N, CA, C and O of each residue as an XYZ file, in Angstrom:
748
protein
N     -70.093    -21.940   -107.544
C     -69.652    -21.353   -106.150
C     -69.834    -22.816   -105.784
O     -68.818    -23.511   -105.798
N     -71.496    -23.621   -105.318
C     -70.779    -24.750   -104.656
C     -69.793    -26.225   -104.638
O     -69.745    -27.184   -103.867
N     -68.968    -25.817   -106.047
C     -67.041    -26.769   -106.058
C     -66.579    -26.224   -105.157
O     -66.247    -26.700   -104.072
N     -66.494    -24.856   -105.638
C     -65.432    -23.654   -104.919
C     -65.902    -23.668   -103.767
O     -64.870    -23.466   -103.126
N     -67.005    -23.791   -102.744
C     -66.900    -24.320   -101.164
C     -66.189    -25.427   -101.688
O     -65.157    -25.215   -102.324
N     -66.609    -26.603   -101.503
C     -65.706    -27.675   -101.795
C     -64.007    -27.623   -101.688
O     -63.195    -27.529   -100.768
N     -63.966    -27.705   -102.741
C     -62.656    -27.064   -103.001
C     -61.817    -26.808   -101.792
O     -60.797    -27.407   -101.454
N     -62.509    -25.673   -101.115
C     -61.903    -24.804   -100.163
C     -61.780    -25.706    -98.755
O     -60.986    -25.472    -97.844
N     -62.514    -26.520    -98.787
C     -62.872    -27.482    -96.860
C     -62.238    -28.391    -97.702
O     -62.474    -29.471    -97.162
N     -61.529    -28.621    -98.770
C     -61.180    -29.924    -98.661
C     -59.502    -29.614    -98.867
O     -58.630    -30.482    -98.897
N     -59.319    -28.299    -98.986
C     -58.026    -28.135    -98.842
C     -57.629    -27.088    -97.638
O     -56.437    -26.951    -97.362
N     -58.833    -26.202    -96.781
C     -58.079    -25.989    -95.832
C     -58.595    -26.530    -94.402
O     -59.152    -25.758    -93.622
N     -58.393    -27.846    -94.102
C     -59.276    -28.716    -93.695
C     -58.245    -30.032    -92.676
O     -58.906    -30.927    -92.151
N     -56.807    -30.043    -92.491
C     -55.904    -29.683    -92.131
C     -55.333    -29.599    -90.165
O     -55.266    -30.294    -89.151
N     -54.993    -27.921    -90.798
C     -55.286    -27.758    -89.692
C     -55.386    -26.118    -89.691
O     -54.480    -25.714    -90.419
N     -56.069    -25.117    -89.203
C     -55.834    -23.364    -88.132
C     -54.561    -22.861    -89.662
O     -54.788    -22.305    -90.736
N     -53.430    -23.329    -89.117
C     -52.218    -23.274    -89.077
C     -51.456    -23.068    -90.667
O     -50.838    -22.195    -91.275
N     -51.970    -24.551    -90.897
C     -51.697    -24.449    -92.944
C     -52.631    -24.449    -93.514
O     -52.730    -24.943    -94.637
N     -54.256    -23.478    -92.422
C     -54.808    -22.509    -93.544
C     -54.810    -21.452    -94.085
O     -55.244    -21.080    -95.175
N     -53.859    -20.529    -92.580
C     -53.046    -19.326    -93.218
C     -52.626    -19.438    -93.593
O     -52.384    -18.608    -94.470
N     -51.683    -20.981    -93.481
C     -50.412    -20.394    -94.125
C     -50.752    -20.372    -96.154
O     -50.240    -19.606    -96.970
N     -51.685    -21.411    -96.395
C     -51.731    -21.375    -97.910
C     -52.915    -20.098    -98.625
O     -52.873    -19.912    -99.842
N     -53.826    -19.364    -97.832
C     -54.447    -18.658    -98.012
C     -53.077    -17.909    -98.295
O     -52.619    -18.012    -99.433
N     -52.323    -17.098    -97.267
C     -51.207    -16.417    -97.641
C     -50.496    -16.533    -98.345
O     -50.151    -15.451    -98.820
N     -49.840    -17.644    -98.879
C     -49.246    -17.893    -99.811
C     -49.838    -17.774   -101.393
O     -49.123    -17.684   -102.391
N     -51.274    -17.794   -101.381
C     -52.205    -17.209   -102.303
C     -52.235    -15.434   -102.614
O     -51.909    -14.821   -103.630
N     -52.752    -14.946   -101.327
C     -53.005    -13.732   -101.726
C     -51.522    -13.016   -101.974
O     -51.353    -12.067   -102.739
N     -50.753    -13.486   -101.388
C     -48.874    -13.231   -101.434
C     -48.467    -12.592   -103.204
O     -48.391    -11.625   -103.962
N     -48.268    -14.489   -102.953
C     -47.462    -15.089   -104.374
C     -48.553    -14.820   -105.537
O     -48.387    -14.117   -106.534
N     -49.289    -15.282   -105.304
C     -50.266    -16.170   -107.148
C     -51.350    -14.357   -107.170
O     -51.613    -13.877   -108.273
N     -51.735    -13.752   -106.108
C     -52.706    -12.837   -106.144
C     -51.676    -11.673   -106.821
O     -52.047    -10.862   -107.670
N     -50.364    -11.758   -106.291
C     -49.683    -10.077   -106.204
C     -49.931     -9.483   -104.519
O     -49.040     -8.767   -104.063
N     -51.203     -9.817   -103.598
C     -50.791     -8.735   -103.061
C     -49.468     -8.646   -102.173
O     -48.607     -9.522   -102.094
N     -49.476     -7.533   -101.586
C     -47.318     -7.540   -100.968
C     -46.630     -8.254   -101.098
O     -45.953     -8.758   -100.202
N     -46.575     -8.650   -102.860
C     -45.586     -9.872   -103.143
C     -44.056     -9.529   -103.252
O     -43.125    -10.285   -103.529
N     -44.044     -7.624   -102.840
C     -42.302     -7.365   -103.090
C     -42.050     -7.513   -101.418
O     -40.916     -7.557   -100.941
N     -43.371     -7.587   -100.551
C     -42.272     -7.822    -98.735
C     -41.373     -9.589    -98.799
O     -42.046    -10.615    -98.899
N     -39.704     -9.623    -98.714
C     -39.497    -10.564    -98.755
C     -40.161    -11.276    -97.385
O     -39.276    -11.676    -96.630
N     -41.341    -11.488    -96.964
C     -41.218    -13.282    -95.830
C     -43.468    -12.916    -96.117
O     -44.224    -12.008    -96.463
N     -43.497    -13.780    -95.844
C     -45.000    -14.255    -95.771
C     -45.329    -13.600    -94.799
O     -44.729    -13.708    -93.730
N     -46.638    -12.558    -95.025
C     -47.233    -12.112    -94.091
C     -49.101    -11.959    -94.100
O     -49.785    -11.339    -94.914
N     -49.336    -12.373    -93.479
C     -50.821    -12.696    -92.857
C     -51.474    -11.946    -94.644
O     -50.847    -11.221    -95.417
N     -52.675    -12.408    -94.759
C     -53.248    -11.562    -96.434
C     -53.998    -11.044    -95.611
O     -55.039    -11.596    -95.969
N     -54.234    -10.532    -94.942
C     -55.367     -9.611    -94.130
C     -54.140     -7.638    -94.289
O     -54.696     -6.577    -94.572
N     -53.034     -7.715    -94.095
C     -52.055     -6.821    -93.237
C     -51.657     -5.867    -94.934
O     -52.103     -6.049    -96.067
N     -50.788     -5.004    -94.468
C     -50.409     -4.426    -95.766
C     -49.236     -3.692    -95.635
O     -49.232     -3.004    -94.614
N     -48.246     -3.607    -96.320
C     -46.921     -3.371    -96.471
C     -47.504     -2.241    -97.652
O     -48.197     -2.447    -98.648
N     -46.844     -0.793    -97.030
C     -46.217      0.110    -97.930
C     -44.191     -0.258    -97.595
O     -43.658     -0.893    -96.685
N     -43.433      0.659    -99.079
C     -42.338     -0.149    -98.863
C     -41.316     -0.265    -98.526
O     -40.214      0.279    -98.459
N     -42.250     -1.716    -98.143
C     -41.449     -2.780    -98.496
C     -39.621     -3.311    -97.867
O     -39.115     -3.981    -96.967
N     -39.086     -2.240    -99.387
C     -37.829     -2.487    -98.952
C     -37.325     -1.090    -98.338
O     -36.688     -0.272    -99.003
N     -37.656     -0.927    -97.093
C     -37.293     -0.299    -96.164
C     -37.102     -0.499    -95.061
O     -36.556      0.257    -94.258
N     -37.844     -2.324    -94.752
C     -38.175     -2.648    -94.023
C     -37.203     -4.260    -93.326
O     -37.452     -5.438    -93.586
N     -36.198     -3.743    -92.493
C     -35.443     -4.311    -92.197
C     -35.539     -5.248    -90.616
O     -35.910     -4.940    -89.484
N     -34.863     -6.822    -91.393
C     -35.107     -7.614    -90.297
C     -34.134     -8.732    -89.472
O     -33.319     -9.116    -90.311
N     -33.920     -9.296    -88.408
C     -33.477     -9.507    -88.669
C     -34.257    -11.481    -88.215
O     -35.300    -11.803    -87.646
N     -33.000    -12.416    -88.878
C     -34.094    -13.527    -88.874
C     -34.887    -13.909    -87.532
O     -34.121    -13.743    -86.582
N     -35.936    -14.286    -87.182
C     -36.178    -15.426    -86.731
C     -37.125    -15.621    -86.091
O     -37.774    -14.651    -85.701
N     -37.602    -17.197    -85.701
C     -38.541    -17.630    -85.822
C     -39.820    -17.425    -85.154
O     -40.725    -18.251    -85.277
N     -39.955    -16.285    -84.397
C     -40.623    -15.855    -83.600
C     -41.715    -14.381    -84.499
O     -42.910    -14.280    -84.777
N     -40.433    -13.429    -84.696
C     -40.642    -12.139    -85.595
C     -41.555    -13.010    -87.126
O     -42.222    -12.296    -87.874
N     -41.477    -14.111    -87.319
C     -41.860    -14.353    -89.241
C     -43.246    -14.566    -88.803
O     -44.270    -14.198    -89.379
N     -43.114    -15.296    -87.558
C     -44.468    -15.971    -87.239
C     -45.679    -15.736    -86.648
O     -46.733    -16.373    -86.635
N     -45.144    -14.148    -85.900
C     -46.051    -12.750    -86.209
C     -46.504    -12.590    -87.092
O     -47.699    -12.621    -87.384
N     -45.029    -12.249    -88.088
C     -45.509    -11.631    -89.833
C     -46.453    -12.647    -90.058
O     -47.518    -12.222    -90.504
N     -46.399    -13.609    -89.919
C     -47.303    -15.044    -90.833
C     -49.069    -15.450    -90.382
O     -49.921    -16.043    -91.043
N     -49.151    -14.720    -88.701
C     -50.196    -15.469    -88.518
C     -51.202    -14.473    -87.383
O     -52.177    -14.868    -86.745
N     -50.570    -13.023    -87.391
C     -50.586    -11.819    -87.016
C     -51.332    -10.706    -88.089
O     -50.790     -9.700    -88.547
N     -52.882    -11.228    -88.385
C     -53.556    -10.400    -88.965
C     -53.829     -8.364    -89.028
O     -53.037     -7.706    -88.353
N     -54.792     -7.690    -89.739
C     -55.136     -7.067    -90.236
C     -53.360     -5.817    -89.305
O     -53.170     -5.440    -88.149
N     -52.912     -5.720    -90.011
C     -50.961     -5.390    -89.011
C     -51.079     -4.082    -90.892
O     -51.612     -4.290    -91.982
N     -50.255     -2.845    -90.319
C     -50.732     -2.073    -91.222
C     -49.295     -1.450    -90.884
O     -49.096     -0.643    -89.976
N     -47.847     -2.205    -92.194
C     -47.017     -1.319    -91.512
C     -46.073     -0.377    -93.238
O     -45.776     -0.864    -94.330
N     -45.930      0.788    -92.784
C     -46.275      2.192    -93.447
C     -44.204      2.391    -93.479
O     -43.701      2.277    -92.361
N     -43.588      2.553    -94.203
C     -41.689      2.054    -94.009
C     -41.285      3.177    -94.986
O     -40.058      3.257    -94.948
N     -41.837      4.136    -95.899
C     -40.676      4.926    -96.416
C     -40.022      5.348    -95.240
O     -39.189      4.442    -95.251
N     -39.760      5.936    -94.332
C     -38.368      6.367    -93.241
C     -37.929      4.758    -93.672
O     -37.212      4.776    -94.673
N     -38.076      3.984    -93.381
C     -37.775      2.277    -92.586
C     -38.365      2.115    -91.195
O     -38.490      2.782    -90.168
N     -38.748      0.590    -91.780
C     -38.782      0.109    -90.039
C     -37.913     -1.265    -89.514
O     -38.361     -2.317    -89.969
N     -36.947     -1.368    -88.782
C     -36.514     -2.039    -88.551
C     -36.081     -2.940    -87.254
O     -35.502     -2.446    -86.287
N     -36.435     -4.332    -87.354
C     -36.893     -5.483    -86.257
C     -36.239     -5.981    -85.938
O     -35.651     -6.574    -86.842
N     -35.768     -6.221    -84.721
C     -34.872     -7.032    -83.759
C     -35.134     -8.423    -83.987
O     -36.154     -8.764    -84.585
N     -34.190     -9.365    -83.506
C     -34.547    -10.726    -82.967
C     -35.847    -10.715    -82.758
O     -36.595     -9.751    -82.928
N     -36.070    -11.544    -82.469
C     -37.004    -12.335    -80.854
C     -38.578    -11.261    -81.375
O     -39.587    -11.494    -80.711
N     -38.645    -10.664    -81.995
C     -40.027    -10.002    -81.858
C     -41.273    -10.355    -82.366
O     -41.580    -10.582    -83.536
N     -42.039    -10.381    -81.242
C     -43.137    -10.625    -81.248
C     -44.218     -9.822    -80.975
O     -44.034     -9.084    -80.007
N     -45.556     -9.706    -81.653
C     -46.320     -8.675    -82.317
C     -47.869     -8.821    -82.826
O     -48.302     -8.967    -83.969
N     -48.341     -8.757    -81.952
C     -50.088     -9.109    -82.041
C     -50.732     -8.711    -83.258
O     -50.022     -7.973    -83.942
N     -52.379     -9.093    -83.961
C     -52.827     -8.464    -85.324
C     -52.941     -6.175    -84.330
O     -53.113     -5.528    -83.297
N     -52.678     -6.124    -85.742
C     -54.126     -5.262    -85.653
C     -52.958     -4.370    -85.107
O     -53.195     -3.463    -84.310
N     -51.277     -4.739    -85.699
C     -50.286     -3.650    -85.251
C     -50.472     -2.389    -86.251
O     -50.528     -2.680    -87.446
N     -50.559     -1.224    -85.951
C     -50.081     -0.196    -86.425
C     -48.657      0.315    -86.473
O     -48.308      0.705    -85.359
N     -47.332      0.492    -87.781
C     -45.975      1.313    -87.225
C     -46.272      2.210    -88.766
O     -46.633      1.576    -89.758
N     -46.087      3.622    -88.819
C     -45.936      4.240    -89.575
C     -44.997      5.423    -89.485
O     -45.272      6.543    -89.053
N     -43.321      4.795    -90.181
C     -42.252      5.854    -90.029
C     -42.675      6.855    -90.768
O     -41.834      7.640    -90.331
N     -43.114      7.326    -91.323
C     -43.807      8.681    -91.539
C     -44.811      9.986    -91.675
O     -46.007      9.713    -91.785
N     -44.532     11.015    -91.678
C     -45.693     12.416    -91.449
C     -45.537     12.908    -92.849
O     -44.679     12.780    -93.722
N     -46.750     13.553    -92.733
C     -46.080     15.009    -93.689
C     -46.280     16.059    -93.317
O     -47.163     16.363    -92.515
N     -45.504     16.791    -93.827
C     -46.666     18.107    -93.917
C     -47.286     18.735    -93.159
O     -48.019     18.041    -92.455
N     -47.338     20.139    -92.916
C     -48.499     20.254    -92.660
C     -48.781     21.468    -93.839
O     -49.839     21.782    -94.383
N     -47.881     21.829    -93.949
C     -48.712     22.691    -95.351
C     -48.917     22.668    -96.560
O     -48.231     21.770    -97.048
N     -49.716     23.375    -97.581
C     -50.909     22.889    -98.463
C     -50.158     21.437    -99.544
O     -50.924     20.475    -99.478
N     -49.275     21.224   -100.182
C     -48.267     20.496   -100.289
C     -47.990     18.650    -99.936
O     -47.944     17.640   -100.638
N     -47.855     18.942    -98.492
C     -48.020     17.704    -97.553
C     -47.195     17.188    -98.412
O     -47.651     16.796    -99.487
N     -45.972     17.088    -98.165
C     -44.648     16.688    -98.524
C     -44.338     16.170    -97.551
O     -44.460     16.808    -96.505
N     -43.592     14.223    -97.508
C     -43.445     13.808    -96.626
C     -42.487     14.156    -95.890
O     -41.556     14.533    -96.601
N     -42.093     14.257    -94.091
C     -41.425     14.596    -93.178
C     -40.243     13.540    -93.133
O     -40.500     12.414    -92.709
N     -38.846     13.882    -93.588
C     -37.811     12.760    -93.241
C     -38.068     12.566    -91.788
O     -38.467     13.557    -91.176
N     -37.875     11.255    -91.017
C     -38.015     11.416    -89.839
C     -36.582      9.828    -89.739
O     -36.388      9.128    -90.733
N     -35.863      9.606    -88.493
C     -35.180      8.208    -88.358
C     -35.990      7.348    -88.206
O     -36.987      7.456    -87.492
N     -35.636      6.252    -88.936
C     -37.262      4.706    -89.363
C     -37.067      4.796    -87.633
O     -36.350      5.320    -86.781
N     -38.624      3.598    -87.831
C     -38.647      3.123    -86.307
C     -37.892      1.743    -86.561
O     -37.864      0.836    -87.393
N     -37.195      2.177    -85.151
C     -36.589      0.798    -84.394
C     -36.670     -0.098    -83.915
O     -35.643      0.243    -83.327
N     -36.925     -1.212    -83.438
C     -37.876     -1.804    -82.601
C     -36.862     -2.822    -82.675
O     -36.729     -3.469    -83.714
N     -35.754     -3.130    -81.138
C     -35.373     -4.326    -81.155
C     -35.347     -5.548    -80.492
O     -36.315     -6.309    -80.520
N     -34.132     -5.841    -79.790
C     -33.960     -8.048    -80.090
C     -34.845     -8.130    -78.513
O     -34.445     -7.746    -77.414
N     -36.407     -8.891    -78.941
C     -36.921     -9.211    -77.998
C     -38.014     -8.667    -77.332
O     -38.247     -8.323    -76.173
N     -38.491     -8.680    -78.162
C     -39.469     -6.861    -77.797
C     -40.877     -7.266    -77.633
O     -41.202     -7.464    -78.803
N     -42.001     -7.532    -76.852
C     -43.741     -7.550    -77.189
C     -44.119     -6.529    -77.509
O     -43.744     -5.489    -76.969
N     -44.886     -6.578    -78.386
C     -45.712     -5.089    -79.060
C     -47.329     -6.669    -78.669
O     -47.303     -7.869    -78.942
N     -48.330     -5.907    -78.047
C     -49.621     -6.053    -77.887
C     -50.968     -6.226    -78.761
O     -50.542     -6.857    -79.728
N     -52.217     -6.047    -78.956
C     -53.212     -5.979    -80.201
C     -53.122     -4.943    -80.196
O     -53.034     -4.303    -79.149
N     -53.111     -4.340    -81.530
C     -53.921     -2.698    -82.119
C     -53.166     -1.690    -81.582
O     -53.720     -0.739    -81.030
N     -51.634     -1.792    -81.697
C     -50.382     -0.928    -80.617
C     -50.100     -0.293    -81.533
O     -49.231     -0.756    -82.273
N     -50.676      0.951    -81.847
C     -49.876      2.130    -82.529
C     -48.129      2.506    -82.302
O     -47.652      2.119    -81.235
N     -47.021      3.380    -83.463
C     -46.186      2.795    -83.585
C     -46.187      3.958    -84.431
O     -46.695      4.047    -85.549
N     -45.305      5.213    -83.513
C     -46.159      7.165    -84.539
C     -43.693      6.652    -85.165
O     -42.983      5.650    -85.085
N     -43.481      8.226    -85.711
C     -42.765      7.408    -86.890
C     -41.405      8.219    -85.681
O     -41.804      8.560    -84.567
N     -40.324      8.379    -85.944
C     -38.889      8.638    -84.744
C     -38.538      7.748    -83.970
O     -37.380      7.692    -83.555
N     -40.085      6.314    -83.401
C     -39.537      5.668    -82.219
C     -38.361      4.960    -82.588
O     -37.818      4.832    -83.686
N     -37.963      4.358    -81.032
C     -36.804      3.478    -80.887
C     -37.317      2.762    -79.217
O     -37.050      3.089    -78.061
N     -38.096      1.744    -79.782
C     -38.220      0.149    -78.853
C     -36.996     -0.746    -78.228
O     -36.174     -1.526    -78.710
N     -37.335     -0.157    -76.675
C     -35.448     -1.497    -76.634
C     -35.373     -2.677    -76.110
O     -36.292     -3.271    -75.547
N     -34.607     -2.940    -76.229
C     -34.523     -4.789    -76.297
C     -35.763     -4.672    -74.653
O     -36.326     -3.892    -73.885
N     -35.556     -6.013    -74.967
C     -36.747     -6.423    -73.547
C     -38.102     -6.225    -72.961
O     -38.736     -6.856    -72.116
N     -38.554     -4.319    -74.216
C     -39.905     -3.914    -73.906
C     -40.691     -4.814    -74.299
O     -40.993     -5.622    -75.178
N     -40.928     -4.331    -73.231
C     -42.757     -4.679    -73.281
C     -44.415     -3.530    -73.685
O     -44.560     -2.590    -72.904
N     -45.429     -3.665    -74.748
C     -46.024     -2.137    -75.539
C     -47.262     -3.112    -75.706
O     -47.743     -3.873    -76.546
N     -47.642     -2.374    -73.648
C     -49.420     -3.142    -73.893
C     -50.602     -2.601    -75.168
O     -50.889     -1.661    -75.909
N     -50.931     -3.765    -74.822
C     -52.598     -3.528    -75.650
C     -53.566     -1.963    -75.492
O     -54.245     -1.483    -74.584
N     -53.111     -1.417    -77.225
C     -53.998     -0.595    -77.100
C     -53.659      0.477    -77.096
O     -54.487      1.379    -77.222
N     -51.508      0.887    -76.858
C     -51.581      1.710    -76.922
C     -50.117      3.016    -78.115
O     -48.908      2.954    -78.336
N     -50.736      3.540    -78.332
C     -49.797      4.456    -78.599
C     -48.033      4.760    -78.862
O     -47.612      5.272    -77.824
N     -47.292      4.663    -79.537
C     -46.458      4.907    -78.896
C     -45.795      6.255    -79.001
O     -45.919      6.132    -80.220
N     -45.460      6.923    -78.927
C     -45.563      8.152    -79.441
C     -43.475      8.759    -79.214
O     -42.690      9.495    -79.812
N     -43.468      8.104    -78.328
C     -41.665      8.709    -78.289
C     -41.203      7.271    -77.575
O     -41.829      6.370    -77.018
N     -39.409      7.572    -77.953
C     -38.793      6.294    -77.177
C     -39.281      5.241    -75.746
O     -39.855      5.316    -74.660
N     -38.638      4.333    -76.588
C     -38.798      3.000    -74.446
C     -37.746      1.999    -74.817
O     -37.172      1.341    -75.684
N     -37.965      2.515    -72.917
C     -36.483      2.151    -72.386
C     -35.960      0.472    -72.975
O     -36.492     -0.195    -73.862
N     -35.040      0.207    -72.329
C     -34.607     -1.009    -72.251
C     -35.295     -1.818    -71.320
O     -35.471     -1.369    -70.187
N     -35.828     -3.253    -71.702
C     -36.544     -3.382    -70.090
C     -37.376     -2.393    -69.272
O     -37.036     -1.998    -68.156
N     -38.442     -2.039    -69.880
C     -39.791     -1.882    -70.309
C     -41.108     -1.521    -70.483
O     -41.261     -1.139    -71.644
N     -42.259     -1.465    -69.760
C     -43.334     -1.337    -69.819
C     -44.358     -0.739    -70.163
O     -45.092     -0.338    -69.260
N     -44.541     -0.616    -70.845
C     -45.227      0.680    -71.452
C     -46.376      0.354    -71.892
O     -46.617     -0.577    -72.660
N     -47.776      1.752    -71.023
C     -48.945      1.161    -71.619
C     -49.879      2.554    -71.722
O     -49.780      3.514    -70.958
N     -50.649      2.455    -72.656
C     -51.549      4.025    -73.154
C     -51.665      4.597    -73.732
O     -50.970      4.458    -74.738
N     -52.501      5.632    -73.698
C     -52.736      6.661    -75.317
C     -52.333      7.883    -74.399
O     -53.048      8.064    -73.414
N     -51.297      8.720    -74.601
C     -50.435      8.254    -74.952
C     -48.983      6.850    -73.990
O     -49.117      6.650    -72.783
N     -48.074      6.282    -74.606
C     -48.020      5.615    -73.729
C     -46.865      5.657    -73.212
O     -45.812      5.962    -73.773
N     -47.110      5.218    -71.650
C     -45.937      6.179    -70.560
C     -45.577      4.557    -70.006
O     -46.176      3.601    -70.498
N     -44.952      4.451    -69.363
C     -44.108      3.412    -67.798
C     -44.813      3.485    -67.683
O     -45.547      4.449    -67.465
N     -44.996      2.091    -67.810
C     -45.861      1.889    -65.761
C     -45.372      1.057    -64.725
O     -45.592      1.217    -63.524
N     -44.281     -0.395    -65.569
C     -42.916     -1.197    -64.562
C     -42.200     -1.177    -66.114
O     -42.313     -0.488    -67.128
N     -41.292     -2.501    -65.622
C     -39.865     -2.512    -65.790
C     -39.706     -4.466    -65.878
O     -40.346     -5.391    -65.379
N     -38.771     -4.390    -66.587
C     -38.693     -5.900    -66.061
C     -37.377     -6.008    -66.031
O     -36.713     -5.160    -66.627
N     -36.438     -7.573    -65.003
C     -35.498     -7.463    -64.208
C     -34.640     -7.689    -65.116
O     -35.045     -8.231    -66.144
N     -33.499     -7.407    -65.014
C     -32.482     -7.670    -66.342
C     -31.364     -9.008    -65.871
O     -30.524     -9.628    -66.524
N     -31.714     -9.077    -64.738
C     -31.197    -10.551    -64.682
C     -31.456    -11.664    -64.874
O     -30.823    -12.683    -65.151
N     -32.962    -11.269    -64.623
C     -34.406    -12.883    -64.449
C     -35.090    -12.810    -65.364
O     -35.576    -13.888    -65.705
N     -35.466    -11.606    -66.189
C     -36.570    -11.347    -66.799
C     -38.188    -11.230    -66.367
O     -39.129    -11.302    -67.158
N     -38.317    -10.942    -64.253
C     -38.790    -11.117    -63.086
C     -39.968     -9.620    -63.769
O     -39.766     -9.268    -64.931
N     -40.941     -8.992    -63.059
C     -42.107     -8.216    -63.302
C     -41.052     -7.125    -61.471
O     -40.691     -7.447    -60.339
N     -41.037     -6.015    -62.238
C     -40.186     -5.855    -61.560
C     -40.898     -3.949    -60.318
O     -41.004     -2.729    -60.440
N     -41.143     -5.082    -59.303
C     -41.792     -3.472    -58.486
C     -41.240     -2.960    -57.543
O     -40.328     -3.415    -56.852
N     -42.103     -1.387    -57.433
C     -41.983     -0.439    -57.226
C     -42.287     -0.973    -55.387
O     -43.417     -1.388    -55.130
N     -41.177     -0.914    -54.178
C     -41.715     -0.916    -53.099
C     -41.039      0.131    -52.559
O     -39.847      0.263    -52.836
N     -41.686      1.038    -51.709
C     -40.297      2.530    -51.186
C     -40.228      2.783    -51.935
O     -38.999      2.724    -51.945
N     -40.443      3.091    -52.801
C     -40.273      4.025    -53.788
C     -38.313      3.566    -54.971
O     -37.522      4.297    -55.568
N     -38.364      2.340    -54.777
C     -37.559      1.476    -54.878
C     -38.185      0.742    -56.191
O     -39.375      0.520    -56.412
N     -37.275      0.487    -56.844
C     -37.651     -0.282    -57.920
C     -36.816     -1.921    -57.676
O     -35.602     -1.844    -57.489
N     -37.282     -2.975    -57.678
C     -37.183     -3.641    -56.831
C     -37.418     -5.560    -57.976
O     -38.630     -5.689    -58.152
N     -36.969     -6.267    -58.354
C     -37.248     -7.163    -58.644
C     -36.909     -8.449    -57.302
O     -35.944     -8.940    -56.716
N     -38.790     -8.575    -57.339
C     -39.198    -10.114    -55.820
C     -37.970    -10.826    -55.784
O     -37.127    -10.749    -54.891
N     -37.871    -12.221    -57.839
C     -37.113    -13.029    -57.340
C     -35.577    -13.135    -56.569
O     -34.899    -13.771    -55.762
N     -35.624    -11.681    -57.739
C     -33.655    -11.777    -56.834
C     -33.774    -11.350    -55.453
O     -33.054    -11.923    -54.637
N     -34.109    -10.963    -55.284
C     -33.774    -10.819    -53.568
C     -33.870    -11.915    -52.864
O     -33.031    -12.170    -52.000
N     -34.969    -12.776    -53.142
C     -34.372    -14.102    -52.820
C     -35.484    -14.594    -51.357
O     -35.310    -15.670    -50.784
């Protein structure tokens, strides 16, 4: 046991990032966990029905898969990720549910779609059939049960809109006198 610990210390001495990549590789390709998923994924994450996950190649999305641990992706009805999606650890995306009847057959639903440039916080749960619009932000710990408008900020259980993002400068939108405006764009 002592030799094995020394060997692991020697291998993982370089950097935390390199250590995680190496461990991900061993778990995914040597031990076969999530081996059918086409991207490197954190060794603590779980993917079911990986053939139903569609991604647009982007370094940010691949980094999220690689370094955000303890995620759960259940994709029987499909999960579609847009470009430059960022997500934190403990994300759960569930694309299918089952019937309430005794046979518990899977309910066919539309896929979960996460559009381009979406940020998803730690511990978020996204339920079947939800679409998160581009440039949206989902706050940590939220449970997303309904579609999220583009350029929105949502949070809570269930997630509700708590703010917005300016479509011109990507700054925070403010609610002033009943109007939603961007302080930066007003000049």
